[in-house]
N, C-alpha and C positions, 0 to 999 in steps of 0.2 A: 568849599561852597561853589568854586569856580567851576565847576563842571556838572552837565546836565544830563540823566540817561535819558534816551527818547525811544519809547518803544512803539513803532512807527506802524500803521496800518492803512487801510488803503485812501484814495482821493488827494485831496490838498491839504487838511488839516494839518499831517505832520510838515510840511512846508511852513503853512503860516507859524507853527510855532517854531519850528527850528530859525525863522527869520526875526522872531520875536526874540528867541533867547540868545541868537547871536549879537541882537542890537543891544541885550543888556550885558555884552561882553562874555558870555558863558563858553565855554568849549562845550560843544555836544557830541555825546556818543551815541548812536544812535543804532538801534537792534532794530536791523530791518526784516520784517517777517516775508520769507520767499512768497508763499501763498499769496500775500495784501500788498506789499509796498511797492510803489512806481522805480521803476528801475533808473528814474531820472535821479533819484537819491546820489547815486555813485557821481554823477556828472557835479553835483551840489558840494559833494566833498572834494572831489578834485580840482574845485577852484578855490575852496578854503582849507587851511590845513588844521584851523580848529573844529571841524567838522570830522568826527570819526566814524565810516561806516561797517558795520559788523552784520554780515547775512545769517541767519538762522532759521529753521523750519518752526512752526506753528507749536510743534510738541515738545519744543527742547528748551524745557523751562530749567531744566540745571544749568545748559550750557546759557543762559540768558544770566542767570545770576554770577556765573564764573566771569563771564564776559562783562557787567559791571564791576565786579568786583577787581578784575585784573588792572580795571581803566581807572580805577579811584574814584567809581559814584556810589555818591549814598545818598542823592535824591534822584528822581527818576518820576516820568509822568507818559500816560499813554495820550495815543492821539492818533484820529484816522479809526475808521472802521475795523474791524474784525468780525467778518460775518459770523452771526450766530450756527449758522447750519454747518458752517464748519467744525463745530461739535463730532457731527453724525459723518465726517466725511474720512476720505482713507489716512487720515495724519497718523502718525505711530508717536503717541505720546510716550518722553520717557520715565522712568521709575518714578521721578518726583512728580510729575503731572499725573501719573496713571493711579498716582497716591491720592492725590489731591481730588481728581474725578471720581473715584470708587468712595471718597468720604462725603461726597454733597449728597445732601438732602434731595435735591432738585438743582436740574443742570439750566437755570437762567442765568441773565446775565450777571445781576448782582451776587447771586450766590459765586459764578465762579470767578468775577473779577474779582470781588471780595476776598477769597480765599488767596487769590495771587497774590492781592496786596500783603496779606497776612505774611505769606513765605517770605515777600520780599523784607518786608520788614524786621523778620526775623533773621533774615542774614544781614541787616546793617545798611538797607538799602529804603530809604521813605518814599512812599509813591504820594507825590503832590498833585495837585487839584490842575487838571488840563487849562484851565481858565485863567491861571495867574498871572501868566505873561501876554493873556489874549484880552484881559479886561474892555478895552473899547470897541471890542467885535461883539460885547455881549447885547442884544436888543434893549432898547429903551424905551420904559412907557408912552403909550398913547400912539395915534394912528399916524404911520410912518409913513404910506403915501400920500399922492394927492387926493383919491378918493378914499373916502370912509365907508363903514361897513353900511348898506342900507337898513331899513328896519327886521326886512327878511334873514338876511344875513346876519345881524345880531340876535334874532332868536337862534340862528343856528348855534352861534357861537357859546351863547349861554347854555342850549341844550348839550351840545358837542364837548365843553370842558367837564362837566357833569360825568358823561360817558368814559372820555380821556382819563380823568383822573380815577375813574373804577377799574377801568385795566390797568392802567401806570401802578394801581395798587399791588395788581400780583406780575407785575413785570413782564407782561404781554405784549407790551408795545406802546409807543408814545404820542401815537398820532390817530385819529378816526376822519373819518368823509361823512359829512353830513348832508341832506337836503330836503327841506321840510319838514325840519325837526324830527327827520327818520335818519338811523344811522344806516349809510350806504356801504363803509368798509371801514374793519378794523386792522389796526397794524400787527402783524406779528414777526416774523422771523424775515421776514423779506425788506424790510427797511418803507421810511416815508414816500420815497419817489415811485418806490413800487407798488405801494397802497392805493396812491394817488389814481396812477396808471390801472389797476384795478377798476377801481370805483368809474373812471372815465369807460372802460370796456363795458363794465355792466350798463351803464347809461346809454350806449352806442346799441347794445343790444335792444334797448326799450324802444329806439329811435328804429330799429330795424322792424320791430313788433308794427308800432303804428304804420310803417310806409306800406309793409306787407297784409296789415290787418286794418283797413281802417276805422272799424269800428273799435280797435283797442286805442284805449287811453290810459292815460296815467296823470294821478294827482300829484306827484312830486312837481314840485318847482324845477325848470330845466336847467340849473346851474347847481355846483358842490361847494361847500366851503368847508374848508380845512381846518381842523383845530389840533396843533400840537403841546403838549404838557411834560415840563420835568415831573420825573415819580414825586410823591407826597415828603420823601425823604430822600430826596435827590444826593446821589452820592458825588461831585462833583469833581471828582478825582477819575471816573470814566462812565463812558454812556451819556455823555451830556446831549440835551438837545442840541441837532443843527439845523439849520438850513443852506441854501445856496440857490445858485442861477439854476442849476440843475431840478432844483425843487419848482420855482418859477415856471421852467419849461415845461415839467410834467402836467402842472396846473393846467398851464394855456392848452395843452393837448386833450385834456380831459376834462375840459370844459369848467373848470374849477374858477371861481370869482373872488373868493375871499381867502385869506391865511388868519388865521390868529394863533400867536406864540405866548409865550411867557417871558413878560421882562426880566431881564438881570438873571435868567436861568436857561438861556437860548442864544447859541452862538451864530451869527450870520455870516457867513465866509463873502467878503468882497460886498460889505453894504451898498456901496453904491451904485455896483452892478447889479444886485437884485433887486434895488428900489427902481430902478430905471427900468429893468426888464419888466416889473410889475406895471409901472404906469405905464409902461407900451402896450402892454396887455388888458390894460382896465381891471387889474386886480388891487383890491385891497387887500394891505397888511396892519394889522394892529396889534399891539403887545400890552398885556396888563399883568 
């Protein structure tokens, strides 16, 4: 129980979990994914003998199991995004992952990661929630910024939550972008920040049309509200909703003025930096 396996994807999430696990006195065995993990993980391991890093490719499920078993790992967690589109990339799955993929009814996130969790469990490696060591980073209920949503933004939040919960049921994505109670963009494989960017690009085309064609008009309010939810039966072991400073930067660039998230089920990476950036941009953040 003194060791924790960490399946590390991209971004800062693996480093946050690594720090939290070390603060609890755990030796951390990192399975670093060549296609995703930041190479900085090697520097962290070089500075701390209780961090053991093993690099493996995304398709090497058998090697992942063998690595954890050789290190005596009986509990593991996933942290960091592994891009869903990697399923359709040129990775070569080993026999175990190939068999798993062939047996999936659908290749959505829940099906794939749930199947991997079962394989790990069958091999004596329990996959635990990635939030177990990061509870202080879970969003608290209420208005989190200096500015609260105005009346129109609140209408967009109410409508957006209905839409977002519906698409989350089908594991399509967790984020929608709303303007004037109309859905501008829905998240698919590209991720939250890219969805926000796409919504902003769409609105810029409207600006261009109005500039070049004076008679063109739009009935949409010229600001966007971003709504991000957990799935109805969210498995907190993987695919936990996450926001970071990059989310706020994407919103600022896109002209989004409000962000609604789920309290207790959304991780905020560096909450102080997120709220500082949001307040500076005049963006309202509310968690419910």
